[in-house]
C-alpha positions as CSV (number, residue, x, y, z in Angstrom):
1,X,0.0,0.0,0.0
2,X,1.5,3.2,-0.8
3,X,1.5,6.1,2.2
4,X,1.6,9.0,-0.3
5,X,-0.4,7.8,-3.4
6,X,-2.3,10.8,-5.0
7,X,-0.7,13.2,-2.7
8,X,0.8,16.2,-4.5
9,X,4.6,17.0,-4.0
10,X,6.0,20.4,-5.1
11,X,10.1,20.0,-5.2
12,X,12.5,22.7,-6.2
13,X,15.8,22.2,-8.0
14,X,14.3,19.2,-9.4
15,X,15.9,19.2,-12.6
16,X,19.1,17.7,-11.3
17,X,20.6,15.4,-8.3
18,X,18.8,15.2,-5.3
19,X,15.7,17.3,-6.5
20,X,15.6,14.7,-9.5
21,X,16.1,12.0,-7.6
22,X,13.4,12.7,-4.9
23,X,10.8,13.2,-8.3
24,X,11.3,9.6,-9.3
25,X,11.1,8.5,-5.4
26,X,8.0,10.2,-4.8
27,X,6.5,9.5,-8.4
28,X,7.2,5.8,-7.7
29,X,5.6,6.3,-4.0
30,X,2.4,7.2,-6.1
31,X,2.5,10.9,-5.7
32,X,1.7,13.7,-8.3
33,X,4.8,15.5,-9.0
34,X,5.4,19.3,-9.6
35,X,9.1,19.4,-10.7
36,X,10.6,23.1,-10.2
37,X,13.9,24.9,-11.4
38,X,15.2,27.1,-13.9
39,X,15.7,24.8,-17.0
40,X,12.5,23.9,-18.6
41,X,13.7,21.7,-20.7
42,X,15.5,19.4,-18.0
43,X,12.2,19.4,-16.0
44,X,10.1,18.5,-19.1
45,X,12.1,15.4,-19.7
46,X,11.7,14.2,-16.5
47,X,8.1,14.7,-16.2
48,X,8.0,13.2,-19.5
49,X,9.5,10.2,-17.5
50,X,7.5,10.1,-15.0
51,X,4.6,10.4,-17.0
52,X,5.7,7.4,-19.7
53,X,5.6,5.3,-16.2
54,X,1.7,5.8,-15.6
55,X,2.4,8.8,-13.2
56,X,1.3,12.3,-13.3
57,X,4.0,15.3,-13.3
58,X,4.2,19.1,-14.1
59,X,7.5,20.9,-15.2
60,X,7.2,24.6,-14.1
61,X,10.4,27.0,-14.9
62,X,11.0,28.5,-11.1
63,X,13.0,30.9,-10.1
64,X,12.9,30.4,-6.5
65,X,14.7,33.6,-5.4
66,X,11.8,35.3,-7.3
67,X,8.6,35.7,-5.3
68,X,6.7,35.9,-8.6
69,X,8.0,33.4,-9.9
70,X,7.2,31.2,-6.8
71,X,3.5,32.6,-6.4
72,X,3.2,31.1,-10.3
73,X,4.6,28.0,-9.3
74,X,1.8,27.6,-6.8
75,X,-1.0,28.8,-8.9
76,X,-0.3,26.4,-11.8
77,X,0.1,23.8,-9.5
78,X,-3.3,24.2,-7.6
79,X,-4.6,24.8,-11.1
80,X,-3.3,21.9,-12.1
81,X,-4.2,19.5,-9.3
82,X,-6.1,21.6,-6.2
83,X,-3.8,20.8,-3.5
84,X,-0.4,20.6,-2.5
85,X,0.3,18.1,0.3
86,X,4.7,18.2,0.1
87,X,6.6,21.1,-0.5
88,X,10.2,20.0,-0.3
89,X,12.7,23.3,-0.7
90,X,15.7,21.8,-2.3
91,X,17.0,24.3,-4.7
92,X,20.2,25.6,-3.8
93,X,24.0,25.4,-3.3
94,X,27.5,26.5,-2.0
95,X,27.8,28.6,-5.1
96,X,24.5,29.8,-6.3
97,X,23.0,29.9,-9.6
98,X,26.3,27.2,-10.6
99,X,24.2,24.7,-13.0
100,X,27.3,23.0,-14.9
101,X,29.9,20.3,-14.1
102,X,33.0,21.4,-12.3
103,X,36.3,21.0,-14.5
104,X,38.5,19.6,-11.7
105,X,38.4,19.7,-7.9
106,X,41.1,22.9,-8.3
107,X,38.4,24.6,-9.7
108,X,36.1,24.1,-6.7
109,X,38.5,25.7,-4.1
110,X,39.4,28.5,-6.5
111,X,35.6,29.5,-6.6
112,X,35.6,29.0,-2.9
113,X,38.5,31.3,-2.4
114,X,36.2,34.0,-3.9
115,X,34.0,33.5,-1.5
116,X,36.1,33.7,1.5
117,X,35.1,36.2,4.0
118,X,37.5,39.3,2.7
119,X,36.9,38.7,-0.7
120,X,33.2,38.2,-0.7
121,X,30.7,41.2,-1.8
122,X,27.3,41.8,-0.9
123,X,25.8,40.8,-4.7
124,X,27.5,37.5,-4.0
125,X,26.2,37.4,-0.1
126,X,22.5,38.3,-1.3
127,X,22.9,35.6,-4.3
128,X,23.7,33.1,-1.6
129,X,21.3,33.5,0.8
130,X,18.1,34.4,-2.0
131,X,18.3,30.8,-3.1
132,X,19.5,29.4,0.2
133,X,17.2,30.9,2.5
134,X,15.0,33.4,1.2
135,X,14.0,31.1,-1.4
136,X,12.4,28.0,0.6
137,X,10.9,31.2,3.2
138,X,9.5,32.5,-0.1
139,X,8.0,28.8,-1.2
140,X,7.4,28.1,2.5
141,X,5.0,31.3,2.5
142,X,3.3,30.8,-0.9
143,X,2.1,27.2,0.2
144,X,1.6,27.3,4.0
145,X,-1.9,29.1,3.9
146,X,-3.2,26.5,1.2
147,X,-1.8,23.7,3.3
148,X,-3.5,25.7,6.8
149,X,-6.5,25.3,4.7
150,X,-6.3,22.1,3.7
151,X,-5.6,21.1,7.4
152,X,-2.6,19.2,6.3
153,X,0.7,19.2,4.5
154,X,4.3,18.6,5.2
155,X,7.5,21.0,4.1
156,X,11.1,19.5,4.1
157,X,13.8,21.8,3.7
158,X,16.7,20.4,2.0
159,X,19.6,21.5,4.5
160,X,23.6,21.1,5.0
161,X,25.9,19.6,7.3
162,X,27.7,22.8,6.6
163,X,24.9,24.7,8.8
164,X,25.5,22.5,11.8
165,X,27.4,23.7,14.8
166,X,31.2,22.5,14.5
167,X,30.7,20.7,11.7
168,X,33.7,20.6,8.8
169,X,33.8,23.3,6.3
170,X,36.0,24.6,3.7
171,X,37.1,28.1,3.2
172,X,34.4,30.1,1.0
173,X,31.3,28.5,2.5
174,X,30.7,31.3,5.3
175,X,27.8,32.4,3.4
176,X,26.4,29.1,2.1
177,X,27.0,27.7,5.8
178,X,25.5,30.8,7.5
179,X,22.3,30.5,5.0
180,X,22.0,26.7,5.5
181,X,22.2,27.2,9.4
182,X,19.6,30.1,9.0
183,X,17.3,27.4,7.4
184,X,17.6,25.0,10.1
185,X,16.7,27.5,12.4
186,X,13.7,28.4,10.6
187,X,12.8,25.1,10.5
188,X,12.7,24.5,14.3
189,X,10.7,27.4,14.8
190,X,8.1,27.4,12.6
191,X,7.2,24.0,13.3
192,X,7.0,25.5,17.1
193,X,4.7,28.0,16.0
194,X,2.6,25.6,14.3
195,X,2.8,23.2,17.5
196,X,1.5,26.1,19.4
197,X,-1.2,26.8,16.9
198,X,-2.3,23.1,17.2
199,X,-1.4,22.6,13.4
200,X,-1.0,19.2,12.1
201,X,1.3,21.0,9.4
202,X,4.4,19.3,9.5
203,X,8.0,21.1,8.6
204,X,11.4,18.9,8.5
205,X,14.8,19.3,7.5
206,X,17.0,16.9,6.0
207,X,20.9,17.2,5.5
208,X,21.7,15.2,2.8
209,X,25.9,14.6,3.2
210,X,27.8,14.4,0.8
211,X,26.2,13.6,-2.3
212,X,27.6,13.1,-5.8
213,X,25.3,14.9,-8.6
214,X,26.3,16.2,-12.3
215,X,28.4,19.3,-10.9
216,X,30.8,16.3,-10.0
217,X,30.7,14.3,-13.3
218,X,34.1,15.2,-14.3
219,X,35.7,15.0,-11.1
220,X,38.2,11.8,-10.8
221,X,36.7,9.3,-9.1
222,X,39.4,9.3,-5.9
223,X,38.1,13.1,-5.5
224,X,34.3,12.2,-4.6
225,X,35.0,9.1,-3.0
226,X,32.6,8.3,-0.5
227,X,30.1,10.6,-1.7
228,X,26.8,8.9,-2.0
229,X,24.1,8.5,-5.0
230,X,21.1,10.8,-5.0
231,X,19.0,8.1,-5.0
232,X,20.1,7.0,-2.0
233,X,18.1,9.7,-0.2
234,X,14.9,7.5,-0.3
235,X,15.2,6.2,3.0
236,X,15.7,9.2,4.4
237,X,13.1,11.0,2.4
238,X,10.0,8.5,3.0
239,X,11.6,8.1,6.7
240,X,10.8,12.2,7.2
241,X,7.9,11.7,5.5
242,X,6.1,9.2,7.9
243,X,4.8,11.2,10.7
244,X,4.7,7.8,13.0
245,X,8.7,7.8,12.7
246,X,10.2,11.6,12.0
247,X,9.4,14.3,14.9
248,X,8.1,17.8,12.8
249,X,10.7,20.5,13.9
250,X,13.9,18.1,13.6
251,X,16.4,18.6,11.0
252,X,17.8,14.9,9.8
253,X,21.0,13.8,8.7
254,X,20.5,11.1,6.0
255,X,23.9,9.4,6.8
256,X,22.8,8.4,10.2
257,X,18.9,8.8,10.0
258,X,19.5,10.6,13.3
259,X,18.4,14.4,14.2
260,X,21.3,17.0,14.6
261,X,20.6,16.8,18.7
262,X,21.1,13.2,18.6
263,X,24.1,13.1,16.5
264,X,25.7,15.8,18.4
265,X,25.1,13.8,22.0
266,X,26.4,10.5,20.0
267,X,29.9,12.7,18.9
268,X,29.4,12.4,15.3
């Protein structure tokens, strides 16, 4: 029996990597999937593949840092399906806007060096925060009234270990780590507010760990050794979506299936 059959799920950043994997995972679970990202062509191919397997899918070109674009996404979803059950705020990245594969690992560190605190300018701060923090805020603000009217809904924010206290980082991750830390706290406090209002709407975070995506396709195998495949997010995604297993307001590490607080206590 499919627990999520006929639920409507919006996934941002669905054109590649984890977002693309989650689109197929939820489609296989019986969800009607709305794929959102800036690349319409990639989204249409994913939606076509889901439809070819008998599922329902919608592809909507969306810039999550633009409130009007986000509202268009939500309006189109409601027009097609009439409800929104799941929102996964997945769009993001340490270098906001980067959508091409890295030439080599040196390129990544060259880019990150430009983002160290003395070098990063206000425009770059804003760009990284807009996609990693304000994008999820805009999407949440747009869907929350719908979920409240329905009396149900689940919002999942895809975070990063970079946003966890004392986690390993590299120079240049200050804006990204700060945005992801803000997103984790946003998830926690919003969940608390909803619980205080006796709302059944759930808010969670998922920290996926190191995942090899199309951005890494030019790197040597030893450079991505230990990275997980995007589709390996399935277990933690279905765990978090199961209200009998996960707790609203918590961010879960996909590598341990533990909350961040549990990881800290266990020394992870």
